[in-house]
ZALOLO-312248 format. One record per residue: residue in three letters; x, y, z of N, C-alpha, C in turn. Coordinates in pm, whole numbers, plus 32768, in hexadecimal, padded with zeros to 4 digits. Layout:
BEGIN
ALAXYZXYZXYZ...
//
This chain:
BEGIN
MET80777F817FDF7FE07FFF80228055807E8005ASN806280BB7FB18067813A7F6F806481C47FB4LYS80C981E380468082823080E380CA82978075LYS8064830F807280D883E6805E80A0841B80A8SER80E6846F80C180B484F2811B8042853480D3SER800385B881417FD185F480E57FD6861180B3SER805C8689810880CB86CA808280BE866F8008GLN80E685FC7FDB810085EE7F99809A85E77F39GLU800F85877F557F9C85637F487F4C86217EECSER7F8C865D7F467F5486D97F377F8587177E62SER804286F17E8B809887137E38806486E77DA8ALA803286377DB7801386177D1E7F73865A7D3APHE7F5486687D497EAE868B7D157EAA86F17D50GLU7E6887A17CD17E4187C77CC07DB6880A7CBAASP7DB088477D7B7D1087BB7D987CE6887E7D8EALA7CFB88CE7D717CC489567DA47CBA899A7D2BASP7C2889E27CD87C2789F77C757C448AB07C9CGLU7C708B407C2C7C568B9E7C457C2F8BB77C79SER7BE08BB17CB87B6C8C057CBB7B288BEC7D6CSER7B718B947DC47B6E8B147E197B9B8B097E50ALA7BB28AFA7EB47C288AAD7F497BF48A237F4ELYS7B608A257F417B2489AB7F5C7B7B89317EEFPRO7B4B88E47EEC7BCE881D7E8E7AFC88537E22LYS7B1F88207DCD7AC187D97D5B7AAD87907D87TYR7AEF873F7D447A9E866F7D907ADF86707DE7ASP7A87861A7E567AB285C07EC17AEC853E7EAALEU7B4C85867F117BC9851D7EB57B6484737EBBALA7B20845B7F797B1A84037F9F7AA783BA7F19GLU7A9684217EEC7A1083BC7E9B7A9A83877DFBPHE7B2B83C57E0C7B6B839C7D957B9C83357DB5HIS7BC982CF7E407C3D82AF7E817BCF82487E57GLN7C2A81AB7E307BF681397E357C8D80ED7E21PRO7CD080B47EA97D1F807F7EC67D6480187EAAALA7E007FE57EA17E167FA47E127E037F357E6FALA7DED7F1D7EE67E057E697F2E7D847EA47F8DASP7D737E017FF97D237E5B80467D767E6980D6GLY7D307E46813E7D907E5381DA7DDE7E238213LYS7D897D9681AC7E1F7D5081F27EAF7D248180GLY7EBB7DC181377EF27D8680BB7EC77D517FF8ALA7E507CDB7FD87E627CB07FC27E357D057F3BSER7E3F7CFA7EF77E3A7CFC7E647DFF7CA47DD8GLU7E067CCB7D907DEA7C737CF87E0B7CCF7CB3ARG7E477C9A7C0C7EA07CEE7BD87E327D017B37VAL7DFE7D467AF17DD47D497A6F7E3E7D5E7A30TRP7DFF7D0779A07E807D3F793D7DF87D9C78CDILE7E0F7DBB788D7DB97DD7784A7DDB7E3477BCARG7DB97E5777287E017E4E76BB7D437EAD7682VAL7D987F3D768C7D777FC076767D9D7FD675A2PRO7D24801E75647D6B808D74F37DEB80D8751EPRO7E38810174CE7E6A817A74D97E5081E674F1GLN7DE6822075217D7A826374EA7D6E828A7561LEU7D0B824775A27CC081CD760E7D4D8224768APHE7DCE81E576527DF881DE76DF7E55827E76E6ARG7E3C82ED767A7E53834B76787E3F83C176C7GLN7DBD839076DA7D40840F769D7D7083C87790ILE7D3F833877617D79833A78157DFA839B781FARG7E98838178217EF0839F78497ECE8471784BVAL7E9E84A777C87E5E84DD77E67E5285567841VAL7DBB84DF786F7D39850178D97DBF853D7962VAL7E33848179AD7E51849979FA7E7785017A2FGLY7ED884EB79AE7F8E8554799E7F19861079BATHR7E87862479687E8C86AE79BF7E8E86A77A33LYS7E8B86347A797EAB86A77B2F7E2286C37B92LYS7DB686C07B097D3B874B7B457D4486CC7B70PHE7D31867C7BA97CDE85B67BC97D3D858B7BDDPRO7D2F85847C8C7D6F84F47D007D85848F7CDFPHE7E1384717C547DFF84137C257E8684187C1DARG7EE483A67C577F7683B07C667F6B83487BD5THR7F7983087BCD7FAF828E7B747EC382817B1AVAL7F21826B7A8D7ED282087A787E9F81A47AAFGLY7EE8811A7B467EDA80DF7B427E18817C7B7BASP7E3C81767BD87DB181F57C327D2781F27BC3PHE7D4F82327B6D7CDA82707AE47CBE81C97A89ALA7CD1813C7AB27C6680D67AB67C7280AF7AE9ARG7CA980CA7B7B7C3B807B7BE77BF180E67C56VAL7BC681547C0D7B6981787C0E7AFA816E7B7DALA7B48814C7B367AD0814A7A977A8A80CA7AB9PHE7ACD80577ADD7A8F7FF07AEF7A347FF37BADTYR7A1F80417BEA79F6801A7C5479A280807C26ARG79A080E77BD0791B814C7C0178BC80A37B4CLEU790E80D47AF178C6808C7A5E7872800F7AECLEU78BA7FA37B6B78537F6D7B5B77FF7F8E7BF2LYS77D97FE07C327769800A7C6E772480577C2DGLU772E80747B8B76E680B57B027672801D7AE1LEU76AE7FA97ABF76AD7F557ACE76417F187B07LEU76A07EE47B5876497E5E7BC675B17EBC7BFBLYS759C7F1D7C0475157FBE7C3174B57FA37BC8ASN74F47F757B3F749F7F757AC174777EC77AABGLU74A97E4E7B0C746B7E047AEB74447D8F7B4CGLU73FD7D477B3973CA7D117BE4740C7C6D7BC2GLY74327C417C2F74717B947BFA75047B787BF8ILE751E7BD47C2C75B27BF17BF075F07BC37C5APRO765B7B8A7C6576677B837D0776E47BE27D3EASN76867C7B7DBB76D37CE57DFF77417CC17E3DTYR77BE7CF57E5B78007CF97EB578557D567EACMET78127DFA7E9A785B7E557EAE780C7E927F49SER77DB7E757F5A77C47E6A802478457E488032GLN78707E1B803978FD7DE5803479897E248019VAL79497E197FA179C77E937F6D79E87F3E7F87ASP79357F467FB5795F7FB17FE9794E7FDD8073ALA79667F5280F079927F8A81577A1A7F88817AILE7A217F36813D7AD67F5781137B527FAA80DCARG7AD17FE280877B1E806A80397B2080D880C1GLU7AD280B180DD7AC9813E81647B0380E481D5LEU7B20809681E57B81806E82637C2C80D18226VAL7C49808281857CA380A681BB7CE7810A817BTYR7C5D8156811D7C9281D881307CA4825281DAGLU7C3681F982327C56823982C17CBE825C8327GLU7D1E81C583067D92818D82F97DD181F982B2GLU7DFB821182387E55827182087E0782C68219MET7D9A833B82047DD5837F82567DAE83C882D7ASN7DA1835283147E16835C83C07EAF837083E6ALA7EEC82DF83737F83830B83837F898386835DASP7F6883F282DB7FB9843D82967F8084E08308PHE7EFC84A883787EEE8523839B7F7B850E8467MET7F9784BB847E7FDC844084A6803B844984D7SER806B8473845D812084678425813C850783E0THR80E5856283C780F585E283AE811A85F38424PHE80A6862984BE80DF86378534813785FD856BASP81938547851A82328570856F829E859C8523SER824D85CB849C8276864E84388293866784B3LEU826286C884BD8295878C84CB828587388599GLN828B86F885D682B586E48677834087298632ARG83B5869A85ED8405868785C5844D870685B5VAL843087598512845F87C984CC844088498580VAL83E6886585B083FB88A38625847688AE8673GLN84608832869F84CB881A870A8545884386D2ASN853C883B86488613887485F98605888C85FFPHE85B988E486158596897A85FB85CB89AD86B8GLN8574897886DC858F89DF8761860989AD8777GLN869988FC879E86B688FD8765872B897C8740GLN872C89C586E8877B8A12868E87068AAA86C0ASN86F28A9B870786D08B36877886748B8A871CALA861B8B2486CF85CE8BA8860B85548BA18691ILE85688BD886D684838BC9870E843C8C0086F3GLY846E8C22866D84588C758632840E8C6D85ACGLN84708C14857884508BDB852983D78B30852FALA83AE8B2E85A383BC8AC485CB83108AB285EFARG82E28B3A8632827A8B58863381F98BAD859DLYS82858BE9854982018BD684E181F88B6E84B1LEU82698B2D849D82628AA7848C81B68A4C84BDVAL81B58A6A8526811F8A4D8582809A8A65852EALA80F18B11854C80698B5D851780208B1F8495GLN80998B1583F680728AF283C780468AAD8366THR80728A4483D97FF0898683F97F9289A38409LYS7F7689E984C27EE58A0984AE7EAD8A358463VAL7EDE8A8283EF7E8D8AD783927E348A838311ARG7EBF89E8831D7E4489B882CA7E10895F82ECILE7E1D895B833D7DE28902839E7D14892B83AFGLY7D0D89A483AD7CC28A0083A97C6F89EF8359ASP7C918A0F82AE7C7789EC81F77C82897A8205MET7C7B890C82A07C19885F82127B94884D8274PRO7B6D881F81FB7AE4882581F87ABC87E58262GLU7A0A880A828E79F187DE832379F5872F82FDGLY79DF8715834879BC866783A97A008662840DPHE7A90861284247ACE85A484667B1885C084B0TRP7B9185D484067C0885BA84387C4D86718446LEU7BE8868D84227BDF874184377B8E876184D9ASP7B5186FF85027B36871085B17BB986EE861CLYS7BDE86B185CD7C5E862885F77CBB8686864B
//
């Protein structure tokens, strides 16, 4: 499971439009993990026309959507298409509740890890500034971090 910090995530995804500081897309809606909570996964090989693949690479490359890789795009596409197909047809065994439960759990685990990693990093940097007697720089970093946290969307992670 690839765990990147929140700062790495936001740099890979231009998530705010010019007129708003709020993200255009909810990252949780585009999150489909590559493995379940135990690390189990299946590899899928597909062939597509070059023009389709080129379009996928262009969409991923714009960084306007929260896709870091073509694989991220493909997982979300598979997930959304399955939801749509199963909504429209009866009599097909449906495991999407299990997929949704795992998806939500893995997402929360990743957000928690990113959240805790951010504060661990902040603590290390502030301690380093204190050791260098750069108290003003330490206060400035804490204040900037507090502003960034205040900019987070409403919900659990902001309240934490």
